[in-house]
KOLVEX-288876 format. One record per residue (C-alpha): residue in three letters; z, y, x. Coordinates in steps of 0.25 Angstrom, whole numbers, plus 2048, in hexadecimal, padded with zeros to 3 digits. Layout:
! KOLVEX-288876
  type    w    v    u
   ala    Z    Y    X
...
***
This chain:
! KOLVEX-288876
  type    w    v    u
   met  6A1  7D8  4A5
   ile  6A7  7D3  4B2
   leu  69E  7D0  4BE
   his  69F  7C1  4C2
   phe  695  7BF  4CE
   ser  698  7B0  4CD
   arg  693  7AF  4BF
   ile  685  7B6  4C1
   ala  67B  7AC  4BD
   gly  672  7A8  4C8
   ala  67A  7B0  4D2
   ala  683  7A6  4D8
   leu  67F  7A9  4E6
   ile  681  7B8  4E4
   ala  68F  7B5  4DF
   thr  692  7AC  4EB
   ala  68E  7B7  4F4
   leu  696  7C1  4ED
   leu  6A2  7B9  4EC
   ser  6A2  7B2  4FA
   gly  6AA  7BD  501
   asn  6B5  7BD  4F6
   ala  6C0  7B3  4F3
   gly  6BF  7B7  4E4
   ala  6BB  7C3  4DC
   gln  6C7  7CD  4DA
   thr  6C9  7D8  4D0
   thr  6CC  7E3  4D9
   thr  6C9  7F2  4DB
   ala  6CA  7F1  4EA
   lys  6BB  7F3  4ED
   leu  6B8  7FD  4E2
   asp  6B8  80C  4E6
   glu  6C2  816  4E0
   ser  6B8  81A  4D5
   leu  6B5  80C  4D0
   arg  6C4  808  4D1
   glu  6C6  814  4C7
   ser  6BB  80F  4BE
   val  6C1  801  4BE
   asp  6CF  807  4BA
   arg  6C8  80F  4AF
   gly  6C1  803  4AA
   cys  6B3  808  4AD
   pro  6AA  807  4A1
   gly  69B  804  4A4
   pro  694  800  4B1
   gln  698  806  4BF
   ser  68F  80B  4C9
   val  693  805  4D6
   ile  68F  802  4E5
   ile  694  7F5  4E9
   thr  695  7F2  4F8
   val  695  7E3  4FC
   glu  697  7DC  509
   pro  68B  7D9  511
   gly  682  7CE  50B
   tyr  687  7D0  4FC
   arg  67E  7DB  4F7
   glu  673  7D2  4F2
   gly  67C  7C9  4EB
   leu  683  7D5  4E4
   arg  676  7DB  4E0
   leu  672  7CE  4D9
   ala  67F  7CB  4D3
   leu  680  7D9  4CD
   ala  672  7D9  4C7
   ala  675  7CB  4C1
   his  682  7D0  4BB
   gly  67A  7DC  4B4
   asp  67F  7E7  4BD
   val  675  7F1  4C2
   val  672  7F2  4D1
   thr  66E  800  4D4
   gly  66C  800  4E3
   glu  66E  7F8  4F0
   phe  673  7FE  4FD
   pro  671  7F4  508
   ala  676  7FD  513
   ile  684  7FD  50D
   asn  683  7EF  506
   ala  685  7F5  4F8
   ile  67F  7F5  4EA
   ala  67F  7FF  4DF
   ala  681  7FA  4D1
   asp  685  7FD  4C3
   ile  68F  7F2  4C0
   his  699  7EF  4B5
   cys  6A6  7F6  4B6
   asp  6AD  7E8  4B4
   asp  6A6  7E3  4C1
   leu  6AC  7ED  4CA
   leu  6B9  7E5  4CD
   thr  6B1  7D8  4CD
   leu  6A8  7DE  4D8
   ala  6B4  7E3  4E0
   gly  6BA  7D5  4E1
   phe  6AE  7CF  4E8
   gly  6B0  7CD  4F7
   ser  6A1  7D0  4F9
   ile  6A3  7DE  4F3
   arg  6A8  7E9  4FD
   ala  6A9  7F4  4F3
   val  6A5  7F9  4E6
   ser  6A3  808  4E6
   ala  6A0  812  4DA
   asn  691  817  4DB
   ala  698  825  4DB
   thr  691  832  4D7
   val  68E  83B  4E3
   gly  68D  84A  4E3
   val  68A  855  4EC
   ser  693  85D  4F6
   ala  68F  86B  4F1
   ala  68A  874  4E6
   lys  68E  876  4D8
   ala  687  870  4CC
   thr  686  876  4BE
   lys  683  871  4B0
   ala  675  876  4B0
   lys  66A  86C  4B0
   ala  661  86C  4BC
   arg  653  870  4B8
   lys  646  86B  4BF
   pro  63F  875  4C7
   ala  635  87D  4BF
   arg  627  877  4BF
   his  61A  880  4C0
   thr  611  87D  4B4
   thr  605  884  4BB
   pro  601  882  4CA
   val  607  88C  4D4
   ser  5FD  892  4DD
   lys  5FE  890  4EC
   pro  600  89F  4EF
   leu  60C  89F  4E5
   lys  612  892  4EC
   glu  610  898  4F9
   ala  617  8A5  4F5
   ala  623  89E  4EF
   lys  624  896  4FC
   thr  624  8A3  503
   val  62F  8A9  4FB
   arg  637  89C  4FC
   glu  636  89C  50B
   leu  63A  8AB  50B
   glu  647  8A6  504
   gly  649  89B  50D
   leu  648  8A5  519
   ala  652  8AE  512
   ala  65C  8A2  510
   lys  65A  89E  51F
   thr  65E  8AC  523
   leu  66B  8AA  51A
   lys  66E  89D  521
   lys  66D  8A3  52F
   val  67C  8A5  531
   ala  67E  897  52C
   phe  675  891  536
   gln  67C  899  541
   thr  68A  895  53D
   leu  685  886  53D
   gly  67F  888  54B
   ala  671  884  546
   gly  66B  891  54A
   met  65E  88E  552
   ile  660  87F  552
   arg  65B  87E  543
   glu  64E  885  547
   ile  64A  879  551
   lys  63E  873  54A
   pro  63C  864  54B
   met  62E  85E  54B
   ser  626  85E  53F
   leu  627  853  535
   met  61C  849  531
   leu  61E  843  523
   val  617  838  51B
   pro  61B  832  50D
   ser  628  82A  50E
   asp  626  81F  504
   glu  620  816  50E
   gly  62A  80D  516
   leu  637  812  50F
   thr  641  806  50F
   asp  647  808  501
   asp  640  808  4F3
   val  63B  816  4F1
   thr  633  819  4E4
   gly  62A  825  4E2
   ala  626  827  4F0
   thr  617  82B  4F1
   thr  60F  833  4FB
   thr  611  83F  4F3
   ser  620  83E  4F2
   tyr  62A  846  4FB
   gly  62E  839  503
   tyr  62B  83A  512
   lys  62E  833  51F
   thr  62E  839  52C
   leu  625  833  537
   ala  628  83D  542
   gly  630  849  544
   asn  63D  84E  54A
   gly  643  853  53E
   ile  650  84D  539
   gly  650  848  52B
   val  65C  84A  522
   ala  65D  842  515
   val  664  84B  50B
   ile  66B  841  501
   asp  66D  84B  4F5
   ser  667  851  4E9
   gly  659  852  4EF
   ile  652  85D  4F6
   glu  648  867  4F0
   pro  63C  86A  4F9
   gly  638  878  4FD
   val  635  881  508
   asp  643  87E  50E
   phe  63F  870  510
   asp  631  872  512
   gly  62B  864  515
   arg  638  85F  51A
   ile  63D  856  50E
   thr  636  84A  514
   ala  63B  840  50A
   phe  642  840  4FC
   tyr  648  835  4F4
   asp  64F  835  4E7
   phe  65A  82B  4E5
   thr  65F  830  4D7
   arg  654  82A  4CE
   gly  657  81C  4D1
   gly  652  816  4DE
   ile  64B  81E  4E9
   lys  640  827  4E6
   ala  637  830  4EF
   val  635  83D  4E7
   thr  632  84B  4E9
   pro  63E  853  4EF
   his  646  85A  4E5
   asp  655  85E  4E2
   asp  65A  860  4D4
   tyr  668  863  4D8
   gly  666  86B  4E4
   his  671  866  4ED
   gly  668  85E  4F6
   thr  65E  869  4F9
   his  66A  873  4FD
   val  66F  868  506
   ala  661  865  50C
   gly  65F  874  50E
   leu  66B  875  516
   ile  666  86A  51E
   gly  658  86D  520
   ser  652  879  519
   glu  649  881  521
   tyr  650  88E  51E
   val  65F  88A  51B
   gly  660  87C  522
   val  667  878  52E
   ala  65C  86F  533
   pro  64F  876  52D
   tyr  646  86B  533
   ala  64D  85F  52E
   arg  646  855  525
   leu  64D  853  518
   ile  64D  846  510
   gly  651  847  502
   leu  659  83C  4FC
   lys  65D  840  4EE
   val  669  839  4E8
   leu  66F  844  4E0
   asp  66A  849  4D2
   arg  669  857  4CC
   lys  678  857  4CA
   gly  67B  854  4D8
   gln  680  846  4D5
   gly  67C  838  4DA
   thr  681  82B  4DC
   thr  686  824  4E8
   asp  67C  818  4E8
   asn  670  822  4E8
   val  677  829  4F4
   val  679  81C  4FB
   arg  66A  818  4F8
   ala  665  825  4FE
   ile  66D  823  50B
   glu  668  814  50C
   phe  65A  819  509
   ala  65C  824  514
   ile  661  819  51E
   glu  655  810  51B
   asn  64B  81A  51C
   arg  651  823  527
   his  645  821  531
   leu  63A  822  527
   leu  63F  82F  520
   gly  645  834  52D
   ile  653  836  529
   asn  65E  83A  533
   val  669  840  52B
   leu  66E  83D  51D
   asn  675  849  515
   leu  67F  845  50A
   ser  684  852  503
   leu  68A  849  4F8
   gly  695  83F  4F6
   his  69F  839  4EC
   pro  6AE  837  4EC
   ile  6B4  82D  4F6
   tyr  6B8  821  4ED
   glu  6B9  816  4F8
   pro  6BB  814  508
   ala  6AE  818  510
   ala  6AD  809  514
   thr  6A8  806  505
   asp  6A3  813  500
   pro  694  810  4FE
   leu  690  81E  501
   val  698  81F  50E
   gln  692  812  512
   ala  684  816  510
   val  687  823  519
   glu  68C  81A  524
   his  680  811  524
   ala  677  81D  525
   val  67F  822  531
   arg  67E  814  537
   ser  66F  815  535
   gly  66F  821  53E
   leu  66E  82C  533
   ala  677  838  534
   val  67E  83A  526
   val  684  847  522
   val  68E  848  516
   ala  695  853  50E
   ala  6A4  852  50F
   gly  6A6  856  500
   asn  6AB  862  4F9
   phe  6B9  85E  4F6
   gly  6C1  865  500
   met  6C7  86F  4F6
   asn  6CD  86E  4E9
   pro  6C4  876  4E0
   lys  6CF  87A  4D7
   thr  6D9  87F  4E1
   asp  6D0  881  4EE
   glu  6DA  879  4F5
   val  6D4  871  501
   gly  6D6  862  502
   tyr  6D3  856  50A
   ala  6CC  848  508
   gly  6C0  84E  4FF
   ile  6B6  847  507
   val  6AB  840  4FF
   ser  6A3  833  501
   pro  69A  832  509
   ala  6A0  83D  511
   asn  6AB  833  515
   ala  6A0  82A  51D
   pro  6A6  82A  52B
   ser  698  82B  532
   ala  693  836  529
   val  693  845  52D
   thr  69C  84A  522
   ala  69B  85A  521
   gly  6A5  863  51B
   ala  6A2  872  517
   val  6A5  87F  51F
   asn  6A4  88D  519
   thr  69E  896  524
   phe  69F  8A2  51C
   asp  690  8A6  520
   thr  694  8AA  52E
   val  68F  8A5  53C
   thr  69D  8A4  542
   arg  6A5  897  540
   asp  6B2  89E  540
   asp  6B3  8A1  532
   asp  6AD  893  52D
   arg  6B6  88B  524
   val  6B6  87D  51F
   ala  6B2  87F  510
   pro  6BE  87B  507
   tyr  6B6  872  4FE
   ser  6B1  86A  50A
   ser  6B7  85C  509
   arg  6C1  858  513
   gly  6C5  84A  518
   pro  6CA  840  51A
   ser  6C2  837  511
   trp  6C8  82F  506
   tyr  6CC  820  509
   asp  6C8  820  518
   gly  6CE  82D  51D
   phe  6C2  831  525
   ala  6C2  83E  52B
   lys  6B7  847  525
   pro  6AF  850  525
   asp  6A9  84E  532
   val  6A4  85D  533
   val  6A3  869  52B
   ala  696  872  529
   pro  692  87F  521
   gly  692  87B  513
   his  697  887  50B
   asn  68D  891  504
   met  681  88A  50B
   leu  674  890  508
   ser  669  886  505
   val  65D  882  4FD
   ala  65E  882  4ED
   ala  655  878  4E7
   ala  64D  87E  4DC
   gly  651  879  4CE
   ser  65D  872  4D3
   thr  66B  871  4CC
   leu  672  879  4D8
   arg  667  883  4D9
   lys  669  886  4CA
   val  678  888  4CB
   gln  675  892  4D6
   glu  66B  899  4CD
   glu  674  89A  4C1
   arg  67E  8A1  4CB
   gly  673  8AB  4CE
   asn  670  8A5  4DC
   lys  661  8A4  4DC
   gly  657  89F  4E7
   asn  653  893  4EF
   tyr  660  893  4F7
   met  66F  891  4F2
   lys  67C  890  4F9
   leu  685  884  4F6
   ser  692  87F  4FD
   gly  698  872  500
   thr  698  866  50A
   ser  68A  863  505
   met  685  86F  50C
   ala  68D  86C  518
   ala  687  85E  519
   gly  679  864  518
   val  67C  86E  523
   thr  682  862  52B
   ser  675  85A  529
   gly  66D  866  52E
   val  675  866  53B
   val  674  857  53C
   ala  665  858  53B
   leu  664  863  546
   val  66D  85A  54F
   leu  665  84E  54D
   gln  658  856  550
   ala  65F  85A  55D
   asn  662  84B  560
   his  65D  841  555
   arg  663  835  55D
   leu  671  838  55A
   thr  678  82D  552
   pro  67F  832  545
   asn  68D  831  54C
   thr  688  839  558
   leu  683  843  54E
   lys  690  844  547
   ala  698  845  554
   val  68F  851  558
   leu  691  858  54B
   glu  6A0  856  54C
   tyr  6A1  859  55B
   thr  699  866  55A
   ala  6A0  86B  54D
   ile  6A8  878  54E
   pro  6B6  876  548
   val  6B9  87F  53C
   ala  6C5  887  53C
   leu  6CD  890  532
   ala  6CF  89F  535
   asp  6DC  89C  53D
   gly  6D4  893  546
   thr  6DA  886  540
   arg  6CF  87B  53F
   tyr  6CD  874  533
   asp  6D2  865  534
   ala  6C8  85A  536
   leu  6C8  855  528
   thr  6C3  863  524
   gln  6B8  866  52E
   gly  6B6  859  536
   ala  6B2  85D  544
   gly  6AE  86B  540
   gln  6A2  873  53B
   ile  695  86E  540
   gln  68C  877  548
   thr  67D  874  54C
   glu  67B  87A  55A
   gly  686  872  561
   ala  682  865  559
   val  674  866  55D
   ile  677  869  56B
   leu  680  85E  56D
   ala  677  854  566
   gly  66C  858  56E
   ala  674  855  57B
   ile  677  847  577
   asn  670  83B  57C
   pro  672  830  572
   ala  66C  825  57B
   ala  678  826  585
   ala  680  81A  586
   val  68E  819  580
   gly  698  820  58A
   glu  68D  828  591
   gly  68C  837  590
   trp  681  83B  587
   leu  680  84A  587
   thr  673  84E  58E
   thr  679  85D  590
   thr  686  864  590
   val  68A  869  583
   ser  694  874  581
   pro  69E  871  575
   ser  69C  87E  56E
   thr  693  886  566
   thr  690  895  564
   ile  68F  89A  556
   gly  68F  8A9  552
   arg  692  8AC  561
   gln  69F  8A4  561
   val  6A1  897  568
   tyr  6A6  88C  560
   ala  6AC  87F  566
   trp  6A7  872  561
   ser  6B1  868  55B
   gln  6AE  85E  566
   ser  6B4  853  55D
   ile  6B0  84A  552
   val  6B8  843  547
   trp  6B7  834  549
   gly  6BE  82D  53E
   gln  6CC  834  53D
   arg  6CC  839  54B
   arg  6C7  845  552
   val  6C0  841  55F
   ala  6BE  84D  568
   gly  6BA  851  576
   arg  6AE  857  57E
   thr  6AA  84A  582
   leu  6A9  844  574
   leu  69A  845  573
   ser  697  845  582
   glu  694  836  582
   gln  68E  82B  57A
   arg  699  824  572
   pro  69A  817  569
   ala  69E  820  55E
   trp  690  827  55D
   ala  689  81A  55A
   thr  682  818  54D
   asn  689  80C  549
   ile  697  812  54B
   val  69E  817  53E
   trp  6A3  825  540
   gly  6B2  825  542
   glu  6B3  816  544
   gly  6BB  810  550
   leu  6B4  80A  55C
   gly  6C0  804  562
   asp  6CF  802  561
   glu  6DB  80C  562
   asp  6D5  819  55D
   asp  6C8  816  563
   asn  6CA  81B  571
   ile  6BF  811  575
   val  6B6  81B  56F
   trp  6BC  828  570
   gly  6C6  827  57B
   asn  6CD  834  57D
   leu  6C5  83C  573
   phe  6CE  837  569
   asp  6DB  83F  568
   asp  6E7  837  562
   asp  6EC  843  55A
   asp  6DE  846  555
   asn  6DD  83E  548
   ile  6D6  846  53D
   val  6DB  83E  531
   trp  6E8  839  536
   gly  6ED  843  540
   asn  6E9  84F  548
   ala  6DC  857  547
   phe  6D6  860  551
   asp  6E3  866  557
   glu  6ED  85D  55D
   asp  6F8  862  554
   asp  6EF  863  548
   asn  6F4  859  53E
   ile  6EC  859  531
   val  6F4  85E  526
   trp  6ED  860  518
   gly  6F7  86A  512
   asn  6FA  868  504
   asn  6EE  860  4FE
   ile  6E5  856  503
   val  6DB  857  4F8
   trp  6DD  85F  4EC
   gly  6EC  861  4E9
   asn  6F5  85D  4DE
   asp  6F9  85F  4CF
   asp  6ED  85E  4C7
   asp  6E3  862  4D2
   asn  6D9  856  4D2
   ile  6CE  855  4DC
   val  6C2  858  4D3
   trp  6B4  858  4DA
   gly  6AF  864  4D4
   asn  6AA  872  4D7
   leu  6AE  87D  4E1
   ala  6A4  888  4DE
   asp  6A2  897  4DD
   asp  695  89E  4DC
   asp  690  89B  4EA
   asp  699  891  4EE
   asn  695  884  4E7
   ile  69D  877  4EB
   val  699  86C  4E3
   trp  69D  85F  4E0
   gly  69E  861  4D1
   asn  694  860  4C6
   leu  695  86A  4BB
   phe  68A  863  4B3
   asp  694  85D  4A9
   asp  69D  865  49F
   asp  6A9  85F  4A5
   asp  6A5  863  4B4
   asn  6A5  855  4B9
   ile  6A4  853  4C8
   val  698  84E  4D0
   trp  69F  842  4D3
   gly  69F  83D  4C4
   asn  6A9  83F  4B9
   asn  6B4  848  4BF
   ile  6B8  83F  4CA
   val  6C5  844  4D0
   trp  6CD  83E  4DB
   gly  6DA  838  4D5
   asn  6DF  82B  4CF
   ser  6D1  829  4C9
   leu  6CA  828  4D7
   ile  6D1  82A  4E4
   gly  6DF  82E  4E9
   met  6ED  82F  4E3
   ser  6EF  82D  4D4
   leu  6F8  838  4CD
   asp  6FA  83A  4BE
   asp  6F0  845  4BE
   asp  6E6  83E  4C7
   asn  6E8  848  4D3
   ile  6E6  845  4E1
   val  6F1  84C  4E8
   trp  6F1  84B  4F7
   gly  6FB  855  4FB
   asn  706  85E  4F7
   leu  70F  85A  4EC
   asp  71A  863  4EF
   asp  71C  861  4FE
   asp  714  855  501
   asn  70A  85A  50B
   ile  6FF  851  510
   val  6FF  84F  51F
   trp  6F5  847  527
   gly  6FA  845  536
   asn  703  83F  53F
   leu  711  83D  538
   asp  71C  836  53F
   asp  716  828  53D
   asp  708  82D  53B
   asn  709  82C  52C
   ile  701  835  523
   val  707  839  516
   trp  6FF  83F  50B
   gly  708  846  501
   asn  713  83F  4F9
   leu  70E  83E  4EA
   tyr  719  839  4E2
   asp  71A  82A  4E5
   asp  70B  829  4E9
   asn  70D  82C  4F8
   ile  700  82D  501
   val  703  828  50F
   trp  6F9  827  51A
   gly  6FE  821  527
   asn  705  816  52D
   asn  708  80B  523
   asp  70B  7FF  52B
   asp  6FD  7FD  530
   asp  6F9  80C  52F
   asn  6F4  80B  521
   ile  6F1  817  519
   val  6F6  817  50A
   trp  6F1  820  500
   gly  6FA  821  4F3
   asn  704  817  4EE
   leu  6FD  816  4E1
   asp  702  809  4DB
   asp  6F5  803  4D8
   asp  6EB  80A  4E1
   asn  6F0  80C  4F0
   ile  6E5  80E  4FA
   val  6E9  80A  508
   trp  6E1  80F  514
   gly  6E3  807  521
   asn  6E5  80A  52F
   ser  6E5  819  52F
   ala  6E7  81C  53D
   arg  6DC  814  543
   leu  6CE  819  545
   gly  6C9  80B  542
   ser  6C4  7FF  54A
   ile  6B6  7FE  550
   phe  6AB  7FE  546
   thr  69C  7FF  548
   trp  692  7FD  53E
   ser  689  7F1  53E
   gly  685  7F2  52F
   gly  68E  7F1  523
   val  699  7FA  51E
   ile  69D  806  526
   gly  6AC  80B  527
   gly  6B2  7FD  524
   his  6BB  7FF  531
   ala  6BD  80E  530
   ser  6CB  813  532
   leu  6D1  816  524
   ala  6C5  80F  51E
   arg  6CE  802  51D
   ala  6D1  806  50F
   arg  6D7  7FC  506
   arg  6DC  7FE  4F8
   val  6E9  7F8  4F3
   leu  6E3  7F2  4E6
   arg  6EA  7F3  4D9
   asn  6EC  7E4  4D9
   gly  6F2  7E5  4E7
   ser  6E7  7DE  4EE
   his  6DF  7E4  4FA
***
């Protein structure tokens, strides 16, 4: 059935509104993301779950039109002007042809950025059939507390290498809690005076919303899970905190466990969007983000942690998840996101680039990669974990991650009865704590540091906070002293002490152009009796901005309405940064860190050649679980759905065997940098050459596929001025001017 808005009975006004911005409906895939384009090519049977983003003022008309047509509207997202719906497959092209429709995106499956699942089914925690005496309960609590203290001892080295030390022991004011169903701005069911939903009326504790699989209450979080809502059961329900998968509890433990958390006095707000398999849907994550934005004051939310994601199917400017994250940042929330665990081919152990997931490609989010500290205090032996996703991001070429943090073999809370805990128990690892690895863990650690920094200065804007984390980061290097490039480690590895000291010295009330440091700050930190210099830099867009004066004054870039990485003027933004920009210090297109340090990606930009597909699977041994893969099904399907790979089915180049080959076929190395005319060539694949660089107006062309060229515009420019005043974020980002050369030749 084809959707004809103009034929809907009693909906003439709706049709007029939808069509007014369009010269006529066109059958085109221009506004469909890659996943939906592939579905159309396959002749997708059955309804499609999508998120439709419209131009301002058209959302109500679209909702009525879809309902009248028999499509099922499953959600509305005012902040990003979008509607989630299950629509007829035949309607995809029709919708994409209307001028009032900005984009049609798959309601993609999201999954976690850590841990390994099994075929075993999760069991509910055992229930006592007879009352348990108070003395027995107290005895059990005492045993659990002793176990927690033992775990805290094991984490001592981790806190020292993070520079957390004594800082994490600073206790904020006690909290005052009351039931949370009163005054919430979204429809919430199940909220009663006996539920676990609360709002903060007073207290200095920083609130971190963990958007994940849930949080299991216990002595680690004693009284500090101040709100809990379930988004996986349809709608928004205030329920008793729980976690049937175990991932969210582990992440929350790294953030704020009394024994193993970086910020043991932070308040935790659980927003459950993942099920017992560690899977969820994009619309529920967007719904949770919008809920957090709308209720941030009532629930006392300062930080969002998103240790989850999905493959990047479209530019950031139209990705619903990215847009939701950007709106959260514009509202004043700090958002920490896991980079993803696709930095290494799980078959060959070969490191590759461009594995960043959504929403880790959100410009203003703090995207965290993972570091292996080898359980030592010194930073000298720290290495970026090979599985940690590297930049740049697909479509936009954003430089990510922003920072890296400890994420390998991280000890944290194991939720009783959860899927992940049962996996550990089947391997002989018993107890209430377990080790997991991945950028999920790194994001949790980063959120803990963010909570401590905001506790030191809660008036910091998200951009200022991000700048503080990057500026005080300590660059990670290999054994020979060579630093990892910026697309591997961002500005470097975060550290708590320096970030807290610098944040505490900042006076955010200073006027633009005025000095805002209230005391002198030395740009170094001592860890394990060794002094480490800070990076004294940030990655802004595709550029590295550096200098001791970078954070010495209030700047326009730190304002809440500024999208991270956007330009504020003309000609490389010298109006903003002046001499802090080094002409040769372009992270993506030229040099990084050192003056002569062109980024050369070696033999492979992602996974390699031959039949070496990008599979989003498992990298695991007994105590080193990296998860993006669900082994629940007999054919080992991936968390993202039915064996999603990156090939001609979704993104990138199309070869006969559906490989993405970015690199060495014979002697065609991949080089990013300054060639004679500033062209950048990515490997010659037969006649499908990939060229980045100057093409008349400096366009970037990916892949000369006859029917599926992707053109990226204006690669060398950081972008024109763009401040947020509502609407879409990233529309003017450099490299975000993506346009597709359609199969029919139209744009």
